[in-house]
C-alpha positions in Angstrom: 27.8 -7.6 -1.3 27.1 -11.3 -1.0 25.1 -13.2 -3.6 21.5 -14.0 -2.8 22.2 -17.7 -2.5 23.0 -19.0 1.0 24.6 -22.5 1.2 22.5 -24.9 3.3 25.2 -25.0 6.0 24.9 -21.2 6.5 21.1 -21.4 6.7 21.3 -24.2 9.2 23.7 -22.3 11.3 21.4 -19.2 11.2 18.5 -21.3 12.2 20.4 -22.8 15.2 21.7 -19.5 16.4 18.2 -18.0 16.0 16.6 -20.7 18.1 19.2 -20.1 20.8 18.0 -16.5 21.0 21.1 -14.8 19.5 20.7 -11.4 18.0 20.9 -10.9 14.2 24.1 -8.9 14.4 25.7 -11.6 16.6 24.4 -14.3 14.2 26.1 -12.5 11.3 29.4 -12.3 13.2 29.3 -16.0 14.2 28.5 -17.2 10.7 31.2 -14.9 9.2 33.8 -16.2 11.7 32.8 -19.8 11.2 32.5 -19.9 7.4 34.8 -17.0 6.4 31.9 -15.0 4.8 31.0 -11.3 5.0 27.2 -11.3 5.7 25.8 -8.1 7.1 23.1 -7.9 9.8 20.6 -6.9 7.2 21.5 -10.0 5.1 21.0 -12.2 8.1 17.6 -10.5 8.8 16.5 -11.0 5.2 17.5 -14.6 5.1 15.8 -15.3 8.5 12.6 -13.8 7.1 12.8 -15.9 4.0 13.3 -19.0 6.1 10.2 -18.1 8.1 12.0 -17.4 11.3 9.9 -14.8 13.1 11.2 -13.1 16.2 9.0 -13.0 19.3 6.6 -10.1 19.5 8.2 -7.0 21.0 7.0 -5.8 24.4 4.9 -2.7 24.4 6.7 0.5 25.4 6.1 1.7 28.9 3.7 4.5 29.7 4.9 8.0 28.9 3.4 9.3 32.2 5.5 8.2 35.2 3.5 6.9 38.2 4.1 8.4 41.6 5.6 6.3 44.3 3.0 4.3 46.2 0.5 5.0 43.4 -0.7 1.5 42.4 -3.6 1.2 40.1 -4.7 -1.3 37.4 -4.0 -0.2 33.8 -6.8 1.8 32.3 -8.9 0.4 29.5 -7.4 3.0 27.1 -3.9 1.6 27.8 -5.1 -1.9 27.0 -6.4 -0.8 23.7 -3.2 0.9 22.6 -2.2 -1.8 20.0 -5.4 -1.1 18.1 -5.0 2.7 17.9 -4.2 2.6 14.2 -7.1 0.3 13.3 -10.0 2.3 11.7 -13.5 1.8 13.3 -15.8 -0.8 11.7 -18.0 2.0 10.3 -15.1 3.3 8.2 -14.6 -0.1 6.6 -18.1 -0.1 4.9 -18.2 1.2 1.4 -20.0 4.5 1.0 -22.4 5.2 -1.8 -21.2 7.9 -4.1 -23.0 11.3 -3.9 -24.3 12.8 -7.2 -24.0 16.6 -7.2 -26.8 17.8 -9.4 -28.7 21.1 -9.3 -32.2 20.5 -8.0 -33.6 23.8 -9.4 -32.9 22.9 -13.0 -34.6 20.4 -15.3 -31.9 19.7 -17.8 -32.7 19.5 -21.5 -30.1 16.6 -21.9 -28.7 17.7 -25.2 -25.8 15.7 -26.8 -22.6 17.5 -27.4 -22.9 17.6 -31.2 -26.3 19.4 -30.9 -25.2 22.1 -28.4 -25.4 25.7 -29.5 -22.8 28.3 -28.5 -25.1 29.8 -25.8 -26.2 26.5 -24.2 -25.1 25.4 -20.7 -22.4 22.8 -20.8 -23.0 21.2 -17.4 -22.6 17.5 -18.0 -25.1 14.8 -17.1 -24.6 11.0 -17.3 -21.5 9.1 -18.2 -21.3 7.6 -14.7 -21.9 4.0 -15.9 -20.1 2.2 -18.7 -21.6 3.0 -22.1 -23.9 5.7 -20.7 -24.0 8.7 -23.0 -23.0 12.1 -21.6 -25.5 14.8 -22.2 -25.5 18.5 -21.2 -28.0 20.9 -19.4 -28.6 23.0 -22.5 -30.3 26.0 -20.8 -29.1 29.5 -21.8 -25.7 30.4 -20.4 -25.0 33.2 -18.0 -23.0 36.0 -19.7 -19.3 35.2 -19.7 -19.8 31.6 -18.5 -20.2 28.2 -20.0 -23.0 27.4 -17.5 -26.5 28.6 -16.7 -26.9 30.6 -13.5 -27.7 27.6 -11.2 -24.9 25.4 -12.6 -22.4 28.3 -12.4 -23.1 28.4 -8.7 -22.2 24.7 -8.4 -19.0 25.1 -10.3 -17.5 28.1 -8.6 -16.9 29.2 -5.1 -19.6 31.3 -3.4 -19.6 34.9 -4.5 -17.2 34.3 -7.4 -19.9 33.6 -10.0 -21.0 37.2 -10.3 -17.6 38.8 -9.7 -15.7 36.8 -12.4 -15.4 38.4 -15.9 -14.7 36.2 -18.8 -11.4 36.9 -20.5 -8.0 35.5 -21.2 -6.3 33.6 -18.4 -2.6 34.3 -17.9 -0.5 31.5 -16.5 3.0 31.9 -15.3 5.5 29.3 -14.1 6.9 29.6 -10.6 9.6 27.5 -9.0 8.6 25.0 -6.4 10.0 25.4 -3.0 
């Protein structure tokens, strides 16, 4: 592998060959033959980029759908817009306000953590802004849950709130495929 430093004569030769329209692989072969070096095509490409030599824009690939003989028509507007297919629409570029998921049917008691009893709902409120204290709902918990009935519905999938029974959870390791 060649060192990262190219002598100025090599860079000048690269620039000259590039301006003549010679391919990167051929430029590498010419410089190697001329100066007795062992530059690879990728080394030539990297040096050309560092020198600011930018190849002309590539032509767009032809249409996938072949046209029939005698079928002459102007390109459709969709084909003209192909270079912009990967650009998101302007509406996607605007920031979206965050949505706060809170239970409308419950007026929380907003109890700090150190004042919660064992049977109090532990659904958190606050803490969204820097320095904002986190408080908790504080209403009586549903049996076998850490949340009151309305908050248990927010934290579990539909139908699972009443079917789940509190108990130990057994975890087991499985190998990844």
